[in-house]
C-alpha positions as CSV (number, residue, x, y, z in Angstrom):
1,M,14.7,-30.3,32.2
2,I,15.7,-28.3,29.1
3,K,13.4,-25.4,28.0
4,S,13.1,-24.6,24.3
5,D,13.6,-21.1,23.2
6,N,10.4,-20.1,21.3
7,S,11.1,-16.4,21.6
8,K,12.9,-16.3,18.2
9,S,11.2,-14.0,15.7
10,P,9.8,-15.6,12.5
11,V,12.1,-16.1,9.5
12,E,12.1,-13.0,7.2
13,H,11.4,-13.9,3.6
14,R,11.5,-10.4,2.1
15,K,14.4,-9.5,-0.1
16,E,14.6,-6.1,1.4
17,L,13.6,-4.9,4.9
18,R,10.7,-2.5,5.0
19,R,11.1,0.9,6.5
20,R,8.7,1.8,9.3
21,V,6.6,4.8,8.1
22,I,3.2,6.3,8.8
23,F,2.0,7.8,5.5
24,S,-1.6,8.6,4.5
25,G,-2.7,6.6,1.4
26,V,-5.6,6.0,-0.8
27,I,-6.5,2.6,-2.4
28,F,-8.0,3.1,-5.8
29,I,-10.0,0.3,-7.5
30,P,-10.1,1.0,-11.2
31,Q,-12.9,-1.4,-12.0
32,T,-15.4,0.4,-9.8
33,H,-13.6,3.8,-9.4
34,A,-13.9,3.3,-5.6
35,T,-11.4,5.0,-3.2
36,I,-10.6,3.8,0.3
37,D,-8.5,5.8,2.7
38,C,-5.7,3.9,4.3
39,S,-2.4,4.2,6.2
40,I,0.9,2.9,4.9
41,K,2.8,1.5,7.9
42,D,5.8,-0.3,6.4
43,L,7.3,0.4,2.9
44,S,10.1,-1.0,0.8
45,D,10.8,-0.9,-3.0
46,D,8.9,-4.1,-3.5
47,G,6.1,-4.1,-0.8
48,A,4.2,-2.4,1.9
49,K,1.9,-3.0,4.9
50,I,-1.3,-1.0,4.8
51,I,-4.2,-0.6,7.2
52,V,-7.6,0.3,5.8
53,Q,-9.8,2.6,7.9
54,A,-12.8,0.2,7.7
55,Q,-12.9,-3.5,7.0
56,T,-14.1,-3.6,3.4
57,L,-13.7,-5.8,0.4
58,I,-10.7,-4.9,-1.6
59,P,-9.7,-6.9,-4.7
60,N,-6.3,-8.6,-4.8
61,N,-5.0,-6.2,-7.5
62,C,-5.5,-2.4,-7.1
63,L,-3.7,0.9,-7.0
64,L,-2.2,2.5,-3.9
65,I,-1.5,6.2,-3.7
66,N,1.3,7.4,-1.3
67,I,0.1,10.9,-0.7
68,K,3.3,12.2,1.1
69,N,5.6,11.0,-1.7
70,R,3.2,11.8,-4.6
71,I,3.6,8.3,-6.1
72,A,1.2,5.5,-6.9
73,Y,1.8,1.8,-7.0
74,E,0.1,-1.1,-8.8
75,V,-0.1,-3.6,-6.0
76,Q,-1.1,-7.2,-5.4
77,C,-2.3,-8.4,-2.0
78,V,-0.2,-11.2,-0.6
79,R,-1.6,-11.3,3.0
80,R,-4.7,-10.1,4.8
81,S,-5.6,-10.0,8.5
82,G,-8.6,-8.0,9.5
83,R,-8.0,-4.4,8.3
84,E,-4.3,-5.0,7.6
85,M,-2.9,-6.0,4.2
86,G,0.5,-6.9,3.0
87,V,1.0,-5.9,-0.6
88,K,3.6,-6.6,-3.2
89,I,4.5,-3.6,-5.4
90,L,4.3,-4.6,-9.1
91,R,5.2,-1.1,-10.5
92,S,5.5,2.5,-9.5
93,I,3.6,5.4,-11.2
94,S,5.0,8.9,-10.8
95,L,2.3,11.5,-10.1
96,T,4.6,14.5,-10.4
97,E,5.3,13.7,-14.1
98,A,1.8,12.4,-14.8
99,S,1.2,11.4,-18.4
100,G,-1.4,9.0,-19.8
101,P,-4.9,8.6,-18.6
102,E,-4.2,6.3,-15.7
103,A,-1.5,8.6,-14.2
104,L,-3.7,11.7,-14.7
105,Q,-6.7,10.1,-13.0
106,L,-4.4,9.1,-10.0
107,R,-3.0,12.6,-9.9
108,R,-6.5,14.1,-9.7
109,L,-7.2,11.8,-6.7
110,L,-3.9,12.9,-5.1
111,V,-4.8,16.6,-5.6
112,E,-8.2,16.1,-4.0
113,R,-6.6,14.5,-0.9
114,L,-4.0,17.3,-0.7
115,E,-6.8,20.0,-0.7
116,R,-8.5,18.5,2.3
């Protein structure tokens, strides 16, 4: 009797491997101006895995602030599982050189979190 080896890990479809990190983050929903605290667990140039603190409704497109690196991302949800979300990074927004109303608003949210 031959046993099949089912211990292989799933096929990786990402272009770039994500780095394991544990960063504090904030999800910002521009339509409602709501903020949701989260943790960024994996990160690459084109995606991230985030964990929200409470299971809540989050739209497919939103903004994610990486507090440690002082950068925000426009993201699109590509996977959900309970409080965990896999997101694709559509663009980066520097918060250290903030210009324009969107970047300034995100920078204010960052400064609020840094003062806690």
